[in-house]
C-alpha positions in Angstrom: -58.3 12.5 -79.5 -56.5 14.3 -76.7 -54.0 12.3 -74.7 -54.5 12.5 -70.9 -51.3 12.4 -68.9 -50.9 11.8 -65.2 -49.9 15.5 -64.8 -53.1 16.6 -66.6 -55.2 14.4 -64.4 -53.5 15.7 -61.2 -54.0 19.3 -62.3 -57.7 18.6 -63.0 -58.2 16.9 -59.6 -56.6 19.9 -57.9 -58.7 22.3 -59.9 -61.9 20.4 -59.0 -61.2 20.3 -55.3 -60.2 24.0 -55.2 -63.3 24.9 -57.2 -65.6 23.0 -54.7 -63.8 24.7 -51.8 -64.1 28.1 -53.6 -67.9 27.8 -54.0 -68.4 27.0 -50.3 -66.0 29.8 -49.3 -68.1 32.2 -51.5 -71.3 31.2 -49.7 -69.6 31.4 -46.3 -68.3 34.9 -47.0 -71.6 36.0 -48.5 -73.2 35.6 -45.0 -70.8 38.3 -43.7 -71.5 40.9 -46.4 -72.8 44.1 -45.0 -72.6 43.1 -41.3 -71.5 45.5 -38.7 -69.0 44.4 -36.1 -71.8 44.3 -33.6 -73.9 42.0 -35.8 -70.9 39.8 -36.6 -70.6 39.2 -32.8 -74.3 38.3 -32.3 -75.3 34.8 -31.2 -79.1 34.8 -31.9 -79.5 31.0 -32.0 -78.9 28.3 -29.5 -75.3 28.1 -30.7 -72.5 30.0 -28.8 -71.0 30.8 -32.1 -71.4 34.0 -34.1 -70.7 34.7 -37.8 -67.5 36.3 -36.7 -66.4 33.4 -34.5 -67.3 30.9 -37.3 -65.0 32.9 -39.6 -62.2 32.9 -36.9 -62.6 29.1 -36.4 -62.6 28.3 -40.1 -59.5 30.4 -40.6 -57.7 28.7 -37.8 -58.8 25.3 -38.8 -57.7 25.8 -42.4 -54.4 27.3 -41.2 -53.8 24.2 -39.2 -54.5 21.9 -42.1 -52.2 23.8 -44.4 -49.5 23.3 -41.8 -50.4 19.6 -41.6 -50.0 19.2 -45.4 -46.6 20.9 -45.2 -45.1 19.4 -42.1 -47.4 17.0 -40.3 -49.4 16.9 -37.1 -47.0 18.7 -34.8 -47.1 21.8 -37.0 -50.9 21.6 -37.2 -51.5 22.4 -33.5 -49.0 25.2 -33.4 -50.5 26.8 -36.5 -54.1 26.5 -35.3 -53.4 28.7 -32.3 -55.6 29.2 -29.2 -58.8 27.2 -29.4 -60.9 29.4 -27.2 -59.9 32.6 -28.9 -60.5 31.1 -32.3 -64.1 30.3 -31.3 -65.1 33.7 -30.0 -65.5 37.2 -31.4 -63.3 39.1 -29.0 -62.9 42.8 -28.2 -60.9 44.4 -30.9 -62.1 41.9 -33.6 -63.6 43.4 -36.7 -65.6 41.6 -39.4 -63.3 43.3 -42.0 -60.2 42.0 -40.3 -61.6 38.5 -39.9 -62.7 38.3 -43.5 -59.2 39.6 -44.6 -57.5 36.9 -42.5 -59.7 34.2 -44.0 -59.0 35.4 -47.5 -55.3 35.4 -46.8 -55.4 31.8 -45.6 -57.6 30.8 -48.6 -55.0 32.2 -50.9 -52.2 30.4 -49.0 -54.1 27.1 -49.3 -54.7 27.6 -53.1 -51.0 28.4 -53.6 -49.9 25.3 -51.6 -52.2 23.0 -53.5 -51.2 24.3 -56.8 -47.5 23.8 -55.9 -47.9 20.2 -54.9 -46.6 17.7 -57.5 -49.5 15.5 -56.5 -52.1 15.1 -53.7 -50.6 11.9 -52.3 -48.3 13.5 -49.7 -49.5 12.3 -46.3 -48.7 12.5 -42.6 -50.0 10.6 -39.6 -52.8 12.5 -37.9 -52.0 14.0 -34.4 -53.3 12.1 -31.4 -56.9 13.2 -30.7 -60.1 11.5 -29.5 -61.7 12.2 -32.9 -58.9 10.6 -35.0 -58.4 6.8 -35.1 -54.9 6.1 -33.8 -52.3 5.4 -36.5 -54.3 7.0 -39.3 -52.6 9.1 -41.9 -54.2 11.6 -44.2 -53.1 12.7 -47.7 -53.3 16.2 -49.0 -56.3 15.0 -51.0 -58.1 13.8 -47.9 -57.3 17.1 -46.1 -58.8 19.0 -49.0 -62.0 16.9 -49.0 -62.2 17.6 -45.3 -61.7 21.4 -45.8 -64.6 21.4 -48.4 -66.9 19.6 -45.9 -65.9 21.8 -42.9 -66.3 25.0 -44.9 -69.7 23.9 -46.2 -70.8 23.0 -42.7 -69.8 26.3 -41.3 -71.3 28.2 -44.2 -74.6 26.6 -43.4 -74.3 27.4 -39.8 -73.4 31.0 -40.6 -76.4 31.2 -43.0 -78.8 30.2 -40.2 -77.3 32.8 -37.9 -77.5 35.5 -40.6 -81.1 34.7 -41.5 -81.9 35.0 -37.8 -80.2 38.4 -37.6 -81.8 40.2 -40.5 -83.5 37.7 -42.8 -80.7 37.5 -45.4 -80.0 34.1 -46.9 -77.1 33.0 -49.1 -79.4 30.8 -51.2 -83.1 30.7 -51.9 
């Protein structure tokens, strides 16, 4: 019988969370494959967001949460950057550049998670109407949130892509 140590359990938990995040990242990036910059900027649904702007937003959001895990709420807002610019495909943006930036942040998240001794490090959430005052989140809770956000945005991107040219990430 194999003895399970606390360290083994923590490593397995990190691996499971990173695996779930990785699967949703793959589906998300699949929606961008083969798009031109013009297609990546299209908003063919009722949403104001394009596949390119969803990638920008998700990159910014993840960058902010990485900063939160490292240093708390004040670092989060600074790392996330300009909200409006991170929700729009701007002149000069390219799908290749946006995908590369997303992959860079994904690698940074993975390295950070792997370096944590455990997932219990926590910080108070910044003041915002969508956070209950006085609430703190652990790195574990942040990772669960990143999985959910990435999955949500992957689904949104999939609908946009299917509207553009019929390609679907699943089915």
